C-alpha positions as CSV (number, residue, x, y, z in Angstrom):
1,M,-1.1,32.5,9.1
2,S,-4.6,30.8,8.8
3,D,-4.8,29.8,5.0
4,I,-4.0,26.1,4.2
5,K,-2.6,25.4,0.5
6,Q,-1.6,21.8,0.0
7,T,-1.5,20.1,-3.5
8,Y,-2.1,16.3,-4.1
9,D,-1.5,14.0,-7.6
10,I,-4.3,11.5,-7.7
11,A,-4.4,8.4,-9.6
12,A,-7.5,9.2,-10.9
13,A,-9.5,11.5,-14.0
14,P,-11.0,14.3,-12.5
15,A,-14.4,12.8,-13.3
16,E,-13.7,10.0,-10.6
17,V,-12.3,12.6,-8.1
18,W,-15.0,15.1,-8.2
19,R,-17.2,12.0,-7.7
20,A,-15.2,11.4,-4.5
21,L,-15.5,15.4,-3.3
22,T,-19.5,15.4,-3.9
23,D,-20.9,11.7,-4.1
24,P,-22.1,11.1,-0.6
25,R,-21.9,6.7,-1.1
26,I,-17.7,7.3,-2.2
27,I,-17.3,10.2,0.7
28,E,-18.6,7.6,3.0
29,E,-16.3,4.7,1.6
30,W,-13.2,7.2,2.1
31,S,-14.2,8.8,5.7
32,G,-15.7,5.8,7.1
33,A,-18.4,8.2,8.1
34,R,-21.9,9.4,7.1
35,A,-22.3,12.3,4.6
36,N,-24.9,14.4,3.2
37,F,-24.0,16.6,0.3
38,P,-26.2,17.9,-1.8
39,L,-24.7,18.8,-4.9
40,E,-26.4,22.4,-5.4
41,V,-24.9,26.0,-4.5
42,G,-26.5,27.4,-1.8
43,A,-27.0,23.1,-0.2
44,K,-26.5,22.7,3.1
45,Y,-24.3,19.7,3.7
46,S,-22.1,17.6,6.1
47,L,-19.6,15.5,7.0
48,W,-18.4,12.4,9.2
49,D,-21.7,12.7,10.9
50,G,-22.3,15.6,11.0
51,S,-19.3,17.3,12.8
52,I,-18.1,19.4,9.7
53,V,-20.8,21.4,8.3
54,G,-21.8,23.8,6.0
55,E,-22.8,25.2,2.7
56,V,-21.9,24.6,-1.0
57,V,-20.7,28.0,-2.7
58,V,-19.3,27.4,-6.0
59,I,-19.6,24.0,-8.5
60,E,-17.9,24.0,-12.3
61,L,-18.5,20.0,-12.8
62,N,-15.4,18.5,-12.8
63,Q,-12.9,21.6,-11.9
64,R,-13.8,23.7,-8.7
65,L,-15.6,22.9,-6.2
66,A,-15.8,25.7,-2.6
67,Q,-17.7,24.9,-0.1
68,T,-17.8,26.9,4.0
69,W,-16.3,25.0,6.4
70,K,-17.0,24.6,9.9
71,P,-16.5,21.8,12.9
72,Q,-18.8,21.6,15.7
73,D,-15.7,23.3,18.0
74,W,-14.8,26.3,16.0
75,T,-16.4,29.6,16.7
76,R,-15.7,31.4,12.9
77,T,-18.2,31.1,10.5
78,D,-16.2,32.3,7.5
79,S,-14.0,29.9,6.5
80,V,-13.9,28.7,2.9
81,V,-11.8,25.5,1.5
82,T,-11.8,25.2,-2.6
83,F,-11.0,22.6,-4.8
84,T,-9.5,22.8,-7.6
85,L,-9.0,20.1,-10.1
86,T,-6.8,20.2,-13.1
87,P,-6.2,17.2,-15.6
88,R,-2.3,16.2,-15.4
89,G,-1.5,13.3,-17.6
90,N,-3.6,10.2,-16.5
91,G,-4.5,11.7,-13.2
92,T,-5.1,14.7,-11.6
93,R,-3.7,17.2,-9.5
94,I,-5.9,19.2,-6.9
95,D,-5.2,22.3,-4.9
96,L,-6.6,23.0,-1.9
97,V,-7.0,26.7,-0.5
98,H,-8.6,26.6,2.8
99,V,-9.2,30.3,4.3
100,N,-9.6,31.6,7.7
101,V,-9.0,28.6,9.2
102,E,-9.7,28.8,13.4
103,E,-6.4,30.4,14.4
104,S,-6.6,27.4,17.9
105,D,-7.0,24.1,14.7
106,Y,-4.3,25.7,12.8
107,D,-2.0,22.6,12.5
108,G,-4.6,20.0,13.7
109,T,-6.5,20.8,10.5
110,T,-3.6,21.1,8.5
111,E,-2.8,17.8,9.2
112,G,-6.0,16.8,8.5
113,W,-6.1,17.5,5.0
114,D,-3.9,14.9,4.8
115,A,-4.5,12.2,7.3
116,Y,-8.5,12.5,6.9
117,Y,-9.3,14.2,3.5
118,L,-7.4,14.3,0.2
119,G,-5.2,12.2,1.7
120,A,-7.5,9.4,2.0
121,I,-9.2,9.8,-1.5
122,K,-5.5,9.8,-2.8
123,R,-4.9,5.8,-0.5
124,M,-8.4,5.0,-1.6
125,F,-7.3,5.0,-5.6
126,E,-3.7,3.9,-5.2
127,A,-5.6,1.0,-3.1
128,S,-8.1,0.4,-6.1
129,A,-5.2,0.9,-8.8
130,P,-4.5,-2.4,-10.7
131,K,-1.2,-4.2,-9.9
132,P,1.3,-6.0,-11.3
133,R,0.5,-9.7,-11.9
134,R,2.4,-11.7,-9.9
135,A,3.7,-14.1,-12.8
136,A,5.0,-11.1,-14.4
137,V,7.0,-10.0,-11.8
138,K,8.7,-13.3,-10.9
139,K,9.5,-13.6,-14.7
140,K,10.9,-9.7,-14.8
141,A,12.9,-10.7,-11.2
142,A,14.1,-13.8,-12.9
143,A,15.7,-12.2,-16.1
144,K,17.2,-9.8,-13.5
145,K,18.9,-12.7,-12.3
146,K,20.3,-14.5,-15.6
147,T,24.3,-13.6,-16.7
148,P,23.7,-12.7,-19.6
149,V,26.0,-14.2,-22.3
150,K,28.0,-12.0,-24.6
151,R,27.7,-12.1,-28.5
152,G,29.9,-14.1,-30.8
153,K,31.7,-16.0,-27.7
154,K,29.8,-19.2,-26.6
155,P,30.1,-20.2,-22.9
156,A,32.8,-22.2,-22.1
157,K,32.0,-25.4,-21.2
158,K,32.3,-27.1,-17.8
159,K,34.9,-29.5,-17.3
160,T,34.4,-32.5,-15.9
161,T,37.3,-34.5,-14.2
162,A,34.9,-38.2,-14.1
163,K,37.4,-41.2,-12.8
164,R,37.6,-43.9,-15.0
165,K,37.8,-47.9,-13.7
166,T,40.6,-49.4,-14.3
167,R,40.7,-53.0,-14.2
168,K,43.5,-54.7,-12.6
């Protein structure tokens, strides 16, 4: 039970998702904290102002990234997380495999990937996705409210009950 496997579908191209995983400026955008991430095998990185540290182990541009993972309060030094990016339609599927997770922090780490890492990246891209224009939304809603007219028949005219004034 020390391994975590999760899958995310993100509405962005693999190159954009890759940048969100590796570009310190974008990492800071979705994490809200300082990041140092030299994109080079063997390079030391740090996330969340240094509370997570490790070493970059594998780089396959826009496809796969693996890095060791060591939060400050963990005793394990052999934890590794791998992100595999696969194009999917107009987006990207990310498969996360995190091996050798500290047993005492397994639940927190599992939740953390969704709340603070890949879930945060997904929310960042969803927030920046183009929204439908208001006028188009209103027009579509108005079209749904109209009563359809059956072909071949004209709608019935309303009868008026106007009273005539008569002279006496």
